[in-house]
C-alpha positions in Angstrom: -119.8 -3.8 -12.7 -118.0 -1.3 -15.1 -120.1 -1.7 -18.2 -117.2 -0.4 -20.3 -115.7 -3.9 -19.9 -116.8 -6.1 -22.8 -116.7 -9.2 -20.6 -120.3 -9.6 -19.3 -120.4 -12.9 -17.5 -118.8 -13.8 -14.2 -115.7 -15.8 -13.4 -116.6 -19.0 -15.4 -113.8 -20.2 -17.7 -114.5 -22.7 -20.4 -111.9 -24.8 -22.3 -112.6 -25.4 -26.0 -109.4 -27.0 -27.4 -111.4 -28.1 -30.5 -112.4 -24.5 -31.4 -110.2 -21.8 -33.0 -111.4 -18.2 -32.5 -111.1 -16.1 -35.7 -111.7 -12.6 -36.9 -110.9 -11.0 -40.2 -111.0 -7.3 -41.0 -109.1 -4.3 -42.5 -111.4 -1.9 -40.7 -112.4 -1.3 -37.0 -109.5 -3.3 -35.8 -109.5 -1.8 -32.3 -113.2 -2.9 -31.8 -112.4 -6.3 -33.4 -109.5 -6.8 -30.9 -111.9 -6.0 -28.1 -114.4 -8.5 -29.4 -111.7 -11.2 -29.4 -110.6 -10.2 -25.9 -114.2 -10.5 -24.7 -114.3 -14.1 -25.9 -110.8 -14.9 -24.5 -111.8 -13.5 -21.1 -114.1 -16.5 -20.6 -112.8 -19.2 -22.8 -109.5 -20.9 -23.6 -109.4 -21.7 -27.4 -107.1 -23.9 -29.5 -105.9 -20.7 -31.2 -106.9 -17.1 -31.6 -106.3 -15.7 -35.1 -106.7 -12.2 -36.4 -106.5 -11.9 -40.2 -105.7 -8.4 -41.5 -103.2 -6.6 -43.7 -100.0 -4.9 -42.7 -101.2 -1.4 -43.5 -104.3 -1.7 -41.4 -102.5 -3.3 -38.4 -99.9 -0.5 -38.4 -102.7 2.0 -37.5 -104.3 -0.3 -34.9 -103.5 -0.7 -31.2 -101.1 -3.4 -30.1 -102.4 -7.0 -30.6 -102.2 -8.7 -27.2 -101.2 -12.3 -26.6 -102.4 -15.0 -27.3 -103.9 -13.4 -30.5 -101.9 -14.5 -33.5 -101.7 -12.0 -36.2 -102.0 -13.4 -39.8 -101.2 -11.1 -42.6 -103.6 -11.4 -45.6 -104.6 -9.2 -48.6 -106.5 -6.0 -47.6 -110.3 -6.5 -47.2 -111.5 -3.1 -48.3 -115.1 -4.2 -49.0 -117.6 -6.6 -47.4 -117.4 -8.7 -50.6 -113.6 -9.1 -50.1 -114.3 -10.2 -46.5 -116.8 -12.8 -47.8 -114.3 -14.1 -50.4 -111.6 -14.6 -47.7 -114.0 -16.4 -45.3 -115.2 -18.7 -48.0 -111.9 -19.4 -49.8 -109.1 -18.5 -47.5 -110.1 -19.3 -43.9 -109.7 -23.1 -44.2 -106.0 -22.7 -44.8 -105.5 -21.6 -41.2 -107.8 -23.6 -39.1 -106.5 -27.0 -37.9 -109.0 -27.6 -35.1 -112.3 -29.3 -35.7 -114.3 -26.1 -35.5 -113.8 -22.3 -35.6 -115.8 -19.5 -34.0 -115.9 -16.5 -36.4 -116.6 -13.1 -34.8 -116.7 -9.6 -36.0 -116.2 -6.3 -34.2 -119.9 -6.0 -33.2 -120.3 -9.4 -31.5 -118.7 -11.7 -29.0 -119.4 -14.3 -26.3 -121.8 -13.0 -23.7 -121.8 -15.9 -21.1 -119.6 -19.0 -21.4 -121.9 -20.7 -19.0 -124.5 -20.9 -21.8 -122.2 -23.0 -24.0 -123.5 -26.4 -24.9 -121.5 -29.3 -26.2 -124.4 -29.9 -28.6 -123.2 -26.9 -30.7 -120.2 -29.0 -31.8 -122.6 -31.6 -33.3 -123.2 -29.2 -36.1 -121.2 -28.0 -39.0 -122.8 -24.5 -39.0 -124.4 -22.6 -36.2 -125.3 -18.9 -36.3 -128.2 -16.7 -35.1 -131.4 -17.6 -37.0 -132.8 -15.3 -39.7 -136.4 -14.4 -38.8 -137.1 -13.1 -42.4 -137.0 -16.6 -43.8 -139.8 -19.1 -43.2 -138.7 -22.0 -45.4 -136.6 -23.8 -42.9 -133.3 -22.5 -44.4 -133.0 -19.9 -41.6 -129.6 -20.6 -40.0 -127.8 -18.5 -40.0 -125.9 -15.3 -39.4 -122.2 -15.4 -40.0 -121.0 -12.5 -37.8 -120.9 -14.8 -34.7 -120.9 -18.3 -36.0 -119.5 -21.8 -35.3 -118.2 -23.6 -38.4 -116.6 -27.0 -38.8 -113.4 -27.4 -40.6 -115.0 -29.8 -43.1 -117.6 -27.1 -43.9 -114.8 -24.6 -44.6 -113.3 -27.1 -47.0 -116.7 -27.8 -48.6 -117.0 -24.0 -49.3 -113.9 -24.3 -51.5 -115.2 -27.1 -53.7 -115.8 -26.3 -57.4 -119.5 -26.9 -57.1 -120.0 -24.4 -54.3 -121.5 -21.2 -55.7 -119.5 -18.6 -53.7 -121.0 -15.1 -53.5 -121.5 -12.2 -51.1 -122.7 -12.2 -48.3 -120.9 -15.3 -47.4 -123.4 -16.4 -44.7 -126.3 -16.4 -47.2 -124.1 -18.3 -49.6 -123.7 -21.0 -47.0 -127.0 -21.0 -45.2 -129.3 -20.5 -48.2 -127.8 -20.7 -51.7 -125.6 -23.7 -51.1 -127.4 -25.3 -48.1 -128.9 -28.2 -50.2 -125.5 -28.9 -51.7 -123.8 -28.8 -48.3 -126.4 -31.1 -46.7 -126.0 -33.5 -49.6 -122.3 -33.6 -48.6 -123.3 -34.5 -45.1 -123.1 -31.1 -43.4 -125.4 -30.5 -40.5 -127.0 -27.1 -39.9 -128.3 -26.4 -36.4 -132.1 -26.1 -36.1 -133.5 -22.7 -35.2 -134.0 -23.6 -31.5 -130.3 -24.5 -31.1 -129.2 -21.5 -33.2 -131.1 -19.1 -31.0 -129.5 -20.6 -27.9 -126.1 -20.1 -29.5 -126.5 -16.5 -30.6 -128.8 -13.6 -30.8 -129.1 -11.1 -33.7 -132.4 -10.0 -35.2 -133.9 -13.1 -33.6 -133.0 -14.7 -30.2 -132.5 -13.2 -26.8 -129.0 -12.0 -25.7 -130.1 -12.5 -22.1 -130.3 -16.3 -22.9 -127.8 -16.8 -25.6 -124.1 -17.8 -25.6 -123.1 -14.9 -27.8 -124.5 -12.2 -30.1 -123.9 -10.3 -33.3 -125.2 -6.8 -34.3 -124.3 -3.3 -33.4 -128.0 -2.7 -32.5 -127.5 -5.1 -29.6 -124.3 -3.6 -28.2 -125.9 -1.1 -25.8 -128.1 -3.8 -24.3 -125.2 -6.3 -23.9 -122.4 -3.8 -23.0 -124.3 -0.9 -21.6 -124.2 2.7 -22.9 -120.6 3.2 -21.8 -119.3 0.0 -23.2 -121.0 0.7 -26.5 -119.5 4.2 -26.6 -116.0 2.8 -26.0 -116.4 0.6 -29.0 -118.1 3.3 -31.1 -115.4 5.9 -30.4 -112.7 3.5 -31.8 -114.5 2.9 -35.2 -113.0 4.0 -38.4 -115.8 2.6 -40.5 -119.4 3.2 -39.4 -121.7 2.3 -42.3 -123.2 -0.7 -40.4 -124.7 1.7 -37.8 -127.0 3.4 -40.4 -130.1 1.2 -40.2 -130.2 1.4 -36.3 -128.7 4.8 -35.9 -131.8 6.3 -34.1 -131.9 3.5 -31.5 -128.2 3.7 -30.9 -128.5 7.5 -30.5 -131.2 7.1 -27.9 -129.1 4.5 -26.0 -126.1 6.9 -25.9 -128.2 9.9 -24.9 -129.4 7.9 -21.9 -125.9 7.2 -20.7 -123.1 9.3 -19.1 -122.4 12.6 -21.0 -125.3 11.5 -23.2 -126.1 14.9 -24.8 -122.5 15.6 -25.8 -121.9 12.1 -27.1 -125.2 12.1 -29.0 -124.2 15.3 -30.7 -120.8 13.8 -31.5 -122.5 10.9 -33.2 -124.7 13.1 -35.2 -121.7 15.1 -36.3 -119.8 12.0 -37.4 -122.9 10.7 -39.2 -123.2 14.0 -41.2 -119.5 13.8 -41.9 -119.7 10.3 -43.1 -122.7 11.2 -45.4 -120.7 14.1 -46.9 -117.7 11.8 -47.7 -120.1 9.2 -49.1 -121.6 11.8 -51.5 -118.2 12.9 -52.6 -117.2 9.3 -53.2 -120.3 8.7 -55.3 -119.7 11.9 -57.3 -116.1 11.1 -57.9 -116.9 7.6 -59.0 -119.6 8.5 -61.6 -118.9 7.0 -65.0 -116.2 9.0 -66.8 -114.8 10.5 -63.5 -111.3 9.9 -62.1 -111.7 6.8 -59.9 -108.4 7.2 -58.1 -109.4 10.2 -55.9 -111.1 8.4 -53.0 -111.4 4.9 -51.7 -113.8 4.1 -48.8 -113.7 0.7 -47.3 -117.0 -0.9 -46.5 -117.7 -2.7 -43.3 -117.6 -6.5 -43.0 -121.3 -6.9 -43.4 -122.8 -10.3 -42.3 
């Protein structure tokens, strides 16, 4: 199999008329579109919606059918992304559930779907760092009910960034008091892998650090080469570099990654210097990645 293709599983197709596939971003749109296509390659959804702004989409590759482009205000920070997901997404979802994806995650194998997932209002990869039972879950590849989307807009919901922590931890008692059901860890780990779970067993995944394992070195490189915002790679850069080095044209590509990393760091230092108190803040604007 050509591992540059983001579709991993075989010829299974799944019909999910009760689920709308959604992605929202003003950065990394080429990779975001590829993530949507990877999901669409195996599953028929009620709708497929890509939320972005007109300036960003003008620089992106063509959006293929059946993806519906929805123009929204620019999301030039991860906090702006969180605000849209918590307060704006409900306006556009008419099905009972939506599957939220980001550029660094998608469906792995539709054959691992379980109808049980739809019994819950929120399902996302579990968080291994929390041991208090409020450990579900990651929003970057998550299934949410429409009634949960509406509950997140209620006046008593304490909205903040990151949006998945706002849902899964800060406001979980409030949401459960309203009747919302969070998937238990065991179900969440069958649904998706991230820092916990196993992508060889889960329906989908989220996290750039898992992309070489899921897509192969070539598939990861295809996604990486299209990125215009790379800050989310920083914590796992060494592991990603090793994965690329072990693939085709590995040394050349690894050097290219190092060069881009150094360039990004230089721009970041310039941004911080320009934006010191008392400096002119109009000189440079760097969008942050959508960071669940």
